[in-house]
C-alpha positions in Angstrom: -11.0 20.4 5.8 -13.6 17.8 5.5 -13.9 14.4 7.1 -12.8 12.3 4.0 -9.8 14.3 3.5 -8.8 14.0 7.1 -9.1 10.3 6.8 -6.9 10.3 3.7 -4.2 12.4 5.6 -4.6 9.9 8.5 -3.8 7.0 6.1 -0.6 8.7 5.0 0.3 9.3 8.6 0.0 5.7 9.4 2.7 4.7 6.7 5.7 5.6 8.8 4.2 4.0 11.8 3.7 0.8 9.6 7.2 0.9 8.6 8.6 1.4 12.1 7.0 -2.0 13.0 8.3 -3.7 10.0 12.0 -3.2 10.8 14.4 -3.5 13.7 16.1 -0.4 14.7 19.6 -0.5 13.4 22.4 1.8 11.9 22.5 5.6 12.7 19.1 5.5 14.4 20.2 2.8 16.9 23.5 4.6 17.5 21.6 7.9 18.2 19.3 6.2 20.6 21.8 4.3 22.4 23.9 7.4 22.8 21.0 9.4 24.2 20.4 6.8 26.9 17.8 4.8 25.1 19.7 1.6 24.7 17.4 -0.4 26.5 14.4 0.6 24.5 16.3 -0.3 21.3 17.1 -3.7 22.6 13.4 -4.2 23.9 12.0 -3.0 20.5 14.2 -5.2 18.3 13.3 -8.2 20.6 9.6 -7.4 20.1 10.3 -7.4 16.3 12.2 -10.6 16.5 9.6 -12.6 18.2 7.0 -11.6 15.8 5.2 -8.8 17.6 6.3 -6.2 15.1 4.6 -8.1 12.3 1.2 -8.3 14.2 1.4 -4.6 15.0 2.4 -3.7 11.3 -0.5 -5.9 10.1 -3.0 -4.2 12.3 -1.7 -0.7 11.3 -2.0 -1.8 7.6 -5.5 -3.0 7.8 -6.6 0.1 9.8 -4.9 2.3 7.1 -6.4 0.5 4.2 -10.0 0.5 5.7 -9.9 4.3 5.7 -9.6 4.1 1.9 -13.2 2.6 1.6 -14.4 4.6 4.5 -13.4 8.1 3.0 -14.8 7.2 -0.3 -18.1 6.1 1.2 -18.4 9.3 3.3 -17.4 11.5 0.4 -19.9 10.1 -2.0 -22.7 9.7 0.6 -22.6 13.3 1.9 -21.3 15.0 -1.4 -17.9 15.9 0.1 -15.9 15.1 -2.9 -13.2 17.8 -3.4 -10.3 18.3 -6.0 -7.9 18.0 -3.0 -9.4 14.5 -2.2 -9.5 13.4 -5.9 -5.8 14.3 -6.0 -4.6 12.9 -2.7 -6.6 9.6 -2.1 -5.0 7.6 -4.9 -1.6 8.9 -3.9 -2.3 7.8 -0.3 -3.2 4.3 -1.6 -0.2 4.0 -3.8 2.2 5.2 -1.0 0.8 2.5 1.5 1.1 -0.2 -1.2 4.5 0.8 -2.1 5.6 1.0 1.4 4.3 -2.6 2.1 5.9 -3.9 -1.1 9.3 -2.3 -0.3 9.3 -3.3 3.3 8.3 -7.0 2.4 11.1 -7.0 -0.2 13.6 -5.7 2.1 12.7 -8.5 4.5 13.1 -11.2 1.9 9.3 -12.0 1.7 8.6 -10.6 -1.8 10.7 -10.8 -4.8 12.3 -7.6 -6.2 10.9 -8.3 -9.7 7.3 -8.6 -8.3 7.7 -5.1 -6.5 9.2 -3.6 -9.6 6.4 -4.8 -11.8 3.6 -3.8 -9.4 5.1 -0.3 -8.8 5.7 0.2 -12.5 2.1 -0.3 -13.2 1.1 2.3 -10.6 3.5 4.9 -12.1 2.2 4.3 -15.6 -1.5 4.6 -14.5 -0.6 7.8 -12.5 1.0 9.3 -15.6 -2.1 8.5 -17.7 -4.3 10.1 -15.1 -2.1 13.2 -15.1 -2.2 13.5 -18.9 -6.1 13.1 -18.7 -6.5 15.6 -15.9 -4.5 18.1 -18.0 -7.1 17.6 -20.7 -10.0 17.9 -18.3 -10.7 14.2 -18.3 -11.2 12.0 -15.1 -10.3 8.4 -15.5 -12.3 6.0 -13.3 -10.9 2.7 -12.1 -11.9 -0.3 -14.2 -13.1 -3.7 -13.0 -9.6 -5.3 -13.4 -8.0 -2.5 -11.4 -10.5 -2.9 -8.5 -9.9 -6.6 -8.5 -6.3 -6.1 -8.4 -6.5 -3.7 -5.4 -8.7 -6.0 -3.4 -6.4 -9.1 -4.2 -3.3 -7.0 -3.6 -4.3 -5.6 -0.3 -5.5 -9.1 1.0 -2.1 -10.6 -0.1 0.0 -7.8 1.5 -1.9 -8.2 4.9 -1.3 -12.0 4.9 2.4 -11.4 4.1 2.7 -8.8 6.9 1.2 -11.1 9.6 3.3 -14.0 8.5 3.2 -16.5 11.2 -0.4 -17.4 11.4 -1.8 -20.7 10.0 -4.9 -20.9 7.7 -5.7 -24.6 7.6 -2.9 -26.3 5.8 -1.5 -22.9 4.6 0.4 -20.5 6.8 -0.1 -16.7 5.8 3.0 -16.5 3.9 2.1 -19.3 1.4 -1.5 -18.0 1.1 -0.3 -14.5 0.8 2.1 -15.4 -1.9 -0.6 -17.2 -3.9 -2.8 -14.1 -3.7 0.2 -11.8 -4.5 0.8 -13.7 -7.7 -2.9 -13.5 -8.6 -2.6 -9.8 -7.8 0.4 -9.6 -10.0 -1.4 -11.2 -12.9 -4.2 -8.7 -12.5 -1.7 -6.0 -12.3 -0.5 -6.8 -15.7 -3.9 -7.4 -17.2 -5.3 -4.1 -15.7 -2.3 -2.0 -16.8 -2.7 -3.3 -20.4 -6.4 -2.8 -20.2 -6.0 0.7 -18.8 -3.5 1.8 -21.5 -5.5 0.2 -24.3 -8.8 1.8 -23.4 -7.1 5.3 -22.9 -4.8 5.0 -26.0 -6.6 8.1 -27.4 -4.6 10.2 -24.9 -1.5 9.4 -26.8 -2.9 9.4 -30.3 -5.3 12.3 -30.0 -8.0 10.4 -31.7 
């Protein structure tokens, strides 16, 4: 397995780490740890999350994970290491990371449910189009709106994950929400643009 594909798998492996730092240990997991003598760890970890340490750790993991996306693509193109496995897995890894961040932030009450639904719906639709195209031997490249959406979305999610830092008169939540709504607009525009440009996949024209 080449380096770009290893970086893609590493990005996927970081997703559960990210999610661990986004939530307190509760429910069956807490019960299991307490009954195996790790109650002190549960209390310490939940306190770490409560005081904001979890958001900082989760934000750092998110940035590291997202940075591997640009890195694996650069290495694959520069050294001609593009493989069918990488073409298949790379966009899936990106979408899993974004979905994990959106769902975690929605569960924590930071992002509205309807925003998450709209953003994830676009990803499912585009993935479906790519599968149809792949079945016909066509590779659909990302468009300008899609690239702008991805950049704005990742910046917004990073800000919302970090939460408690201040940027001038804006804290990261307010700045992140502004960017997130910009990303939502680009999500809708890029989705419509993607469907329109590839409408021949449905019509057969």
